[in-house]
C-alpha positions in Angstrom: 8.2 2.3 32.3 9.8 -0.8 32.0 6.3 -2.7 32.7 4.7 -0.7 30.4 7.1 -2.1 27.5 6.3 -5.2 28.6 3.0 -5.2 28.3 3.1 -3.6 24.8 5.8 -6.3 24.4 2.6 -9.0 25.3 0.2 -7.3 23.7 2.4 -7.3 20.3 3.2 -11.0 20.6 -0.5 -11.9 21.4 -1.3 -10.1 18.2 1.8 -12.1 15.6 -0.3 -15.2 16.8 -3.9 -13.7 16.1 -3.0 -12.3 12.8 -1.2 -16.0 11.8 -4.0 -17.5 12.7 -6.8 -15.3 11.2 -4.6 -14.9 8.0 -5.0 -18.7 7.5 -8.4 -19.1 8.1 -9.8 -15.7 6.9 -10.7 -14.5 10.0 -8.6 -11.0 10.3 -7.0 -12.0 13.6 -9.4 -10.3 15.8 -11.7 -13.4 16.7 -8.2 -14.5 18.3 -6.9 -10.7 19.1 -9.9 -9.5 21.6 -10.8 -12.3 23.6 -6.9 -12.7 24.6 -6.6 -9.2 25.2 -9.4 -8.9 27.3 -8.9 -12.5 29.3 -5.1 -12.2 29.0 -4.2 -9.0 29.3 -7.0 -7.2 30.8 -7.4 -4.7 28.3 -10.8 -3.2 28.5 -13.0 -5.0 25.8 -14.2 -1.4 23.8 -10.6 -0.8 23.3 -9.3 -4.2 22.8 -12.6 -4.1 19.7 -11.1 -0.6 18.5 -7.4 -2.2 18.3 -8.5 -5.1 16.7 -10.4 -3.1 14.2 -7.5 -1.3 13.0 -5.3 -4.1 13.0 -7.4 -5.5 10.7 -7.3 -2.7 7.8 -3.7 -3.2 8.4 -3.8 -7.0 7.9 -5.8 -7.1 5.2 -4.1 -4.8 3.2 -0.5 -6.5 3.8 -2.5 -9.9 2.6 -4.0 -8.5 0.0 -0.6 -7.1 -1.3 0.7 -10.6 -1.0 -2.4 -12.5 -2.2 -2.8 -10.8 -5.7 0.8 -10.6 -6.5 1.0 -14.3 -5.8 -1.7 -17.7 -5.5 -4.5 -16.0 -7.5 -6.9 -17.1 -4.6 -8.1 -13.8 -4.0 -11.3 -12.5 -6.5 -11.2 -9.1 -6.7 -15.0 -8.9 -8.5 -16.5 -11.0 -5.6 -14.6 -8.9 -3.2 -15.8 -5.7 -4.0 -19.7 -6.9 -5.0 -19.7 -8.3 -1.0 -17.7 -5.6 0.4 -20.6 -3.3 -0.4 -22.8 -5.5 2.0 -20.7 -6.2 4.6 -19.6 -2.1 5.1 -23.1 -1.1 5.3 -23.6 -3.9 8.2 -20.9 -3.2 9.7 -21.4 0.7 10.6 -24.9 -0.4 12.4 -23.5 -3.1 14.5 -20.5 -1.2 15.7 -22.9 1.9 17.1 -25.1 -0.5 18.7 -21.8 -2.3 20.4 -20.7 1.3 21.8 -24.3 1.6 23.9 -23.8 -2.4 25.3 -22.3 -2.5 28.3 -19.0 -5.4 28.3 -20.9 -8.0 30.3 -24.0 -8.5 27.8 -21.6 -8.6 25.0 -18.8 -11.0 26.3 -22.2 -13.2 26.3 -23.2 -12.3 22.5 -20.0 -12.6 21.5 -20.1 -16.2 23.1 -23.5 -17.0 22.1 -22.9 -16.0 18.4 -19.8 -18.1 18.3 -21.6 -21.3 19.3 -23.8 -20.6 16.2 -21.1 -20.4 14.4 -19.2 -23.7 15.7 -22.3 -25.4 14.7 -22.9 -23.8 11.2 -19.1 -25.0 10.8 -20.2 -28.8 11.2 -22.6 -28.6 8.3 -21.1 -30.0 5.2 -21.8 -28.8 2.1 -22.4 -30.3 -1.2 -21.6 -29.1 -4.4 -24.2 -30.5 -7.7 -22.9 -32.1 -9.9 -23.2 -30.1 -12.8 -23.3 -26.7 -10.9 -24.9 -23.9 -13.1 -24.2 -20.3 -12.5 -27.4 -18.2 -11.7 -27.5 -15.1 -14.4 -26.8 -12.6 -11.5 -23.4 -14.2 -11.0 -22.5 -14.6 -15.0 -23.6 -10.8 -15.5 -21.1 -9.7 -12.1 -18.5 -11.8 -13.7 -18.1 -14.1 -10.5 -17.8 -17.2 -11.8 -13.9 -17.8 -11.9 -11.6 -20.5 -11.7 -8.8 -21.8 -9.2 -5.3 -23.8 -9.6 -5.5 -27.2 -7.4 -2.0 -29.3 -8.0 -1.0 -27.4 -10.9 -4.4 -28.0 -13.0 -7.4 -25.7 -13.5 -10.7 -26.0 -12.1 -13.4 -23.6 -13.1 -16.0 -22.8 -10.2 -19.7 -21.2 -10.1 -20.9 -19.2 -7.6 -24.5 -19.6 -6.6 -27.0 -17.8 -4.8 -25.2 -14.5 -5.4 -28.6 -12.2 -3.9 -28.9 -14.9 -0.7 -25.3 -14.5 -0.1 -25.2 -10.6 -0.4 -28.0 -10.5 2.4 -26.3 -12.6 4.4 -23.0 -10.8 4.3 -25.0 -7.7 5.4 -25.7 -9.8 8.6 -22.2 -10.8 8.6 -20.9 -6.9 8.6 -23.1 -6.3 11.5 -22.3 -8.9 13.7 -18.6 -8.2 12.5 -19.4 -4.5 13.5 -21.1 -5.6 16.6 -18.3 -7.7 17.8 -15.2 -6.1 16.6 -13.9 -8.9 14.4 -14.2 -7.8 11.0 -17.0 -10.1 10.1 -14.2 -12.5 8.5 -15.5 -15.5 10.2 -19.1 -15.0 8.8 -17.8 -14.3 5.5 -16.0 -17.1 5.2 -19.4 -19.5 6.4 -21.4 -17.5 3.9 -19.4 -17.8 1.0 -18.5 -21.4 1.4 -22.0 -22.6 2.7 -24.3 -20.2 0.4 -22.1 -19.5 -2.2 -20.4 -22.5 -2.5 -17.4 -21.3 -3.1 -14.0 -23.2 -2.3 -12.7 -22.6 1.0 -9.6 -21.3 -0.1 -11.0 -18.6 -2.3 -13.4 -17.6 0.8 -10.5 -17.7 2.9 -8.4 -15.5 1.0 -11.2 -13.3 -0.6 -12.3 -12.5 3.0 -9.0 -11.0 3.9 -9.3 -8.7 0.9 -12.6 -7.4 1.7 -11.4 -7.4 5.5 -10.1 -4.1 5.4 -13.3 -2.2 4.1 -15.1 -3.6 6.8 -13.0 -3.0 9.7 -12.9 1.1 8.5 -16.3 1.1 8.3 -16.5 -0.2 12.0 -13.6 1.4 13.3 -14.6 5.4 12.2 -17.3 4.6 15.2 -14.8 3.7 17.5 -12.5 6.5 17.0 -15.2 9.0 17.4 -16.5 7.4 20.2 -12.7 7.6 21.5 -12.4 4.2 22.5 -8.9 3.9 19.9 -6.1 4.2 22.8 -2.6 4.6 20.7 -0.8 2.4 23.4 -2.8 -0.5 22.7 -3.6 -0.3 19.1 -0.1 0.4 18.1 1.3 -2.9 19.3 -1.5 -4.8 18.1 -1.4 -3.4 14.8 2.3 -3.7 14.0 2.0 -7.5 16.1 -1.1 -8.6 13.4 0.4 -7.2 9.9 3.4 -9.4 10.9 1.6 -12.5 11.8 -0.6 -12.1 8.7 1.9 -11.7 6.4 3.2 -15.2 7.7 0.0 -16.8 7.5 -0.6 -15.3 3.8 2.5 -16.8 2.8 2.0 -20.4 4.2 -2.0 -20.5 3.4 -1.4 -22.0 0.0 0.7 -24.9 1.2 -1.5 -26.3 3.7 -4.3 -28.8 3.4 -8.2 -27.6 3.4 -8.4 -30.1 6.3 -6.0 -29.0 8.3 -7.3 -25.5 7.7 -10.8 -26.5 8.9 -9.5 -28.2 12.1 -7.6 -24.8 13.0 -10.9 -23.0 12.4 -12.9 -25.3 14.4 -10.2 -25.3 17.3 -9.7 -21.2 17.4 -13.5 -20.7 17.6 -14.0 -23.1 20.1 -11.4 -21.5 22.4 -12.8 -18.2 22.1 -16.1 -19.1 22.7 -15.5 -20.3 26.1 -13.2 -17.3 26.8 -16.3 -14.8 25.8 -18.8 -17.0 27.9 -16.3 -17.3 31.1 -15.9 -13.4 30.9 -19.8 -12.9 30.3 -20.4 -15.2 33.3 -18.0 -14.2 35.8 
């Protein structure tokens, strides 16, 4: 009994750390929690993915409440537009993942993260006089943010290409059980040219929709273990609340460094598990 409680406490602490980091950079925590549970705690991969997806739903709800009522970085119209794409892709990705053995899935996870690391090195450039597309204007996706007490308008570019990228992000997120937050941030940041903090916060907002779509497949396949899922969900929820509170006060460059470091460590973990 004591060993079970210690195991659940360890899972809880891993989830708190993952939830905090994930909330800071819009990853939802699963990108940290899933590799850590498998590598350091010995949780079966599909059970870890199932638990992380349920936690993603909880953290998305919690951080969205904080974001919508405080710093104004979450954009609801943009989020609902993109959630249609990510949820559709997540359903297909999750069902495919359930039919792939763990070792190949580890390798897929690691290789995809290598691609993400390379993409993250590409610096975006905003046109000096960026004009909104007609679709962005029609859908009312263009908005403004407050930086150093000054309002700055921004325009959403390439909405159709961004929507297509989000379908792919949802598919990969469902395949790997990471809520697609990692890929949503990149798509919004690089393709749609949305400010990074808006991308991160809005990613958290739509994470729950993507997570629910993927988690339903894991639930019906019997890969949602309550003894693992409960401490993961509670820990990730606490961590996400902490992260969303401190995120507006952290410099964007620091967020990018954390983003890169977390993904690099997760990449090494997944490749190691897939090759041994």
